[in-house]
C-alpha positions in Angstrom: 13.9 -41.5 -19.6 10.8 -42.3 -21.6 8.0 -39.7 -21.9 5.1 -40.2 -19.7 2.4 -40.1 -22.3 -0.3 -41.8 -20.2 0.3 -38.9 -17.5 0.6 -41.6 -14.8 0.8 -40.2 -11.2 -0.4 -36.6 -12.5 0.1 -34.1 -11.1 3.3 -33.2 -9.6 4.3 -29.7 -8.3 5.5 -28.4 -11.7 2.4 -29.7 -13.5 0.0 -28.1 -11.0 2.0 -24.8 -11.2 1.7 -25.0 -15.1 -2.1 -25.7 -15.1 -2.7 -22.9 -12.4 -0.5 -20.4 -14.4 -2.3 -21.2 -17.7 -5.6 -20.8 -16.1 -4.7 -17.5 -14.4 -3.5 -16.2 -17.8 -6.7 -17.1 -19.5 -8.9 -15.5 -16.7 -6.7 -12.3 -16.8 -7.0 -12.2 -20.6 -10.7 -12.7 -20.5 -11.2 -10.2 -17.8 -9.2 -7.5 -19.5 -10.3 -8.3 -23.0 -11.9 -5.0 -23.6 -9.4 -2.9 -21.9 -6.4 -1.0 -23.4 -4.0 -3.0 -21.3 -4.3 -6.0 -23.6 -4.0 -3.9 -26.8 -0.2 -4.4 -27.4 -0.6 -8.2 -26.9 -3.6 -8.2 -29.3 -1.4 -6.4 -31.8 1.4 -8.8 -31.4 -1.3 -11.6 -32.0 -2.2 -9.9 -35.2 1.5 -9.6 -36.1 1.9 -13.4 -35.6 -1.1 -13.9 -37.7 0.1 -11.8 -40.6 3.7 -13.3 -40.2 2.2 -16.8 -40.7 0.8 -15.7 -44.0 4.3 -14.4 -44.9 6.1 -17.7 -43.8 3.6 -19.7 -45.9 4.2 -17.5 -48.8 7.9 -17.8 -48.6 7.7 -21.6 -48.0 5.7 -22.0 -51.2 8.2 -19.8 -53.3 6.1 -16.7 -53.2 7.2 -13.0 -52.5 6.2 -11.0 -49.5 5.7 -7.3 -50.6 4.8 -6.0 -47.1 2.9 -6.4 -43.9 0.7 -4.1 -42.0 -0.8 -4.2 -38.5 -3.5 -1.6 -37.8 -4.4 0.0 -34.5 -8.0 -1.4 -35.0 -6.5 -5.0 -34.6 -6.7 -5.7 -38.3 -3.8 -6.4 -40.6 -2.8 -7.3 -44.1 0.0 -9.2 -45.7 0.7 -8.3 -49.5 2.0 -11.4 -51.3 2.9 -12.2 -54.9 2.9 -15.9 -56.1 3.0 -18.9 -53.7 0.3 -21.3 -53.2 -2.8 -19.3 -52.5 -4.8 -22.2 -50.7 -1.9 -22.6 -48.3 -1.2 -19.0 -47.7 -4.9 -18.2 -46.8 -5.5 -20.6 -43.8 -1.8 -20.0 -42.4 -3.0 -16.8 -40.6 -5.4 -18.3 -38.2 -3.9 -21.7 -37.9 -0.4 -20.2 -37.7 -1.3 -18.0 -34.9 -2.7 -21.0 -33.0 0.5 -23.1 -33.8 2.8 -20.4 -32.6 0.7 -20.0 -29.4 1.1 -23.9 -28.7 4.9 -23.5 -29.4 5.1 -20.6 -27.0 3.2 -22.4 -24.3 5.4 -25.5 -24.5 8.5 -23.3 -24.6 7.5 -21.8 -21.3 7.8 -25.1 -19.5 11.7 -24.7 -19.4 14.0 -21.7 -18.9 16.3 -22.8 -21.8 13.4 -23.2 -24.3 11.8 -19.9 -23.1 15.2 -18.1 -23.8 15.2 -19.8 -27.3 11.6 -18.7 -28.0 12.3 -15.2 -26.8 15.4 -15.0 -29.1 13.5 -16.2 -32.1 10.6 -13.8 -31.4 13.0 -11.0 -31.1 14.8 -12.1 -34.4 11.3 -12.2 -36.1 10.4 -8.7 -34.8 13.7 -7.4 -36.2 13.2 -8.9 -39.7 9.6 -7.6 -39.8 10.7 -4.1 -38.5 12.5 -3.8 -42.0 9.5 -4.9 -44.2 6.7 -3.1 -42.2 4.5 -1.0 -44.3 3.2 1.3 -41.5 4.2 2.9 -38.3 1.8 1.0 -36.0 3.8 -2.2 -36.9 7.1 -0.6 -36.8 6.3 0.9 -33.3 4.9 -2.5 -32.2 8.2 -4.2 -33.2 10.4 -1.6 -31.5 8.1 -1.7 -28.4 8.2 -5.4 -28.0 12.0 -5.5 -28.8 12.6 -3.2 -25.9 10.0 -4.9 -23.7 11.4 -8.4 -24.2 15.0 -7.1 -23.8 14.1 -5.5 -20.4 12.4 -8.7 -19.3 15.4 -10.9 -20.4 17.9 -8.5 -18.7 15.9 -8.7 -15.4 15.7 -12.4 -15.8 19.6 -12.7 -16.1 20.6 -9.9 -13.5 18.0 -9.7 -10.8 15.6 -11.9 -8.8 12.6 -10.8 -11.1 12.6 -14.0 -13.2 9.4 -13.7 -15.2 10.6 -14.5 -18.8 9.0 -18.0 -18.8 5.6 -16.4 -17.6 5.8 -13.6 -20.3 6.3 -16.3 -23.0 3.5 -18.2 -21.5 1.2 -15.3 -21.5 1.8 -14.5 -25.2 1.2 -18.1 -25.9 -2.2 -18.2 -24.2 -3.1 -14.9 -25.7 -2.4 -16.2 -29.2 -4.3 -19.4 -28.7 -7.4 -17.6 -27.3 -7.3 -14.7 -29.6 -7.1 -16.9 -32.7 -10.3 -18.8 -31.6 -12.0 -15.5 -30.8 -11.0 -13.8 -34.0 -12.3 -16.8 -36.0 -15.7 -16.5 -34.2 -15.8 -12.8 -34.5 -14.9 -12.6 -38.2 -16.8 -15.6 -39.4 -19.7 -16.5 -37.1 -21.0 -13.6 -35.0 -20.7 -10.9 -37.8 -19.2 -12.7 -40.9 -16.8 -10.3 -42.5 -16.9 -11.2 -46.2 -13.3 -10.2 -46.8 -12.0 -12.6 -44.2 -9.4 -15.3 -45.0 -12.0 -18.1 -44.7 -14.4 -16.4 -47.1 -11.6 -16.0 -49.6 -10.7 -19.7 -49.0 -14.3 -20.7 -49.6 -13.9 -19.2 -53.1 -10.8 -21.4 -53.8 -12.3 -24.5 -52.0 -16.1 -24.2 -52.3 -17.0 -27.6 -50.7 -17.7 -25.3 -47.5 -18.7 -21.7 -47.2 -16.7 -19.2 -45.1 -18.6 -20.1 -41.8 -18.0 -23.8 -42.4 -14.2 -23.3 -43.0 -14.2 -21.0 -39.9 -15.6 -23.7 -37.7 -13.1 -26.1 -39.0 -10.3 -23.7 -38.4 -11.7 -22.9 -34.9 -11.8 -26.5 -33.9 -8.2 -27.1 -35.2 -7.1 -24.1 -33.1 -8.8 -25.5 -30.0 -6.9 -28.7 -30.7 -3.7 -26.7 -30.8 -4.5 -25.3 -27.4 -5.5 -28.8 -26.0 -2.4 -30.3 -27.5 -0.2 -27.6 -25.8 -1.8 -28.4 -22.4 -1.2 -32.1 -22.7 2.2 -32.0 -24.2 3.2 -29.4 -21.5 2.1 -31.8 -18.6 4.0 -34.6 -20.6 7.2 -32.4 -20.6 6.8 -31.6 -16.9 6.1 -35.2 -15.9 
């Protein structure tokens, strides 16, 4: 069966449910943004940001010395070697990319299971290279959380694994855009990845790179919505 790239006869029941669920997730996230309820999910987003730096470092033959995630929603990835100008943007853009992947994975139970399994594996790996107890606690907490959700999915009528994966995906997509705005436009943190990247690629300043990365992050989110509708058609 050929993919319905033109989205003819949109929208069927599954597509409507997908659009409504993504919208509800976005509204809930924005409504609870300043509350403690979203803190674990924000820290997971920071974890994926830092993990993306680490992945870019390893893919460019560098060495990851350690990863930290702080309670104040900051984080650091200590690397040695690798291609610096690829490692720097990998945090913001990687977080947006993983958000898109998780949103798409949520469209099917099998892919949601695969995404949850890969996420659990990543948490286990990072648990052993974490440099502080905030990140270790986050890894342990989400391993237990996803384990319980998965067990409920398989043994009871509480089948919410797909929606949890979708929520984490939407959270990553929104948080990466907000983080770029907060760090680079509203208050301009001079130690941010974009400011450091501007030193390596001075054709734009940090704000300019932040805007470019923000637009790319929005494209990832829009791409996730479009491809999700194509998959469900």
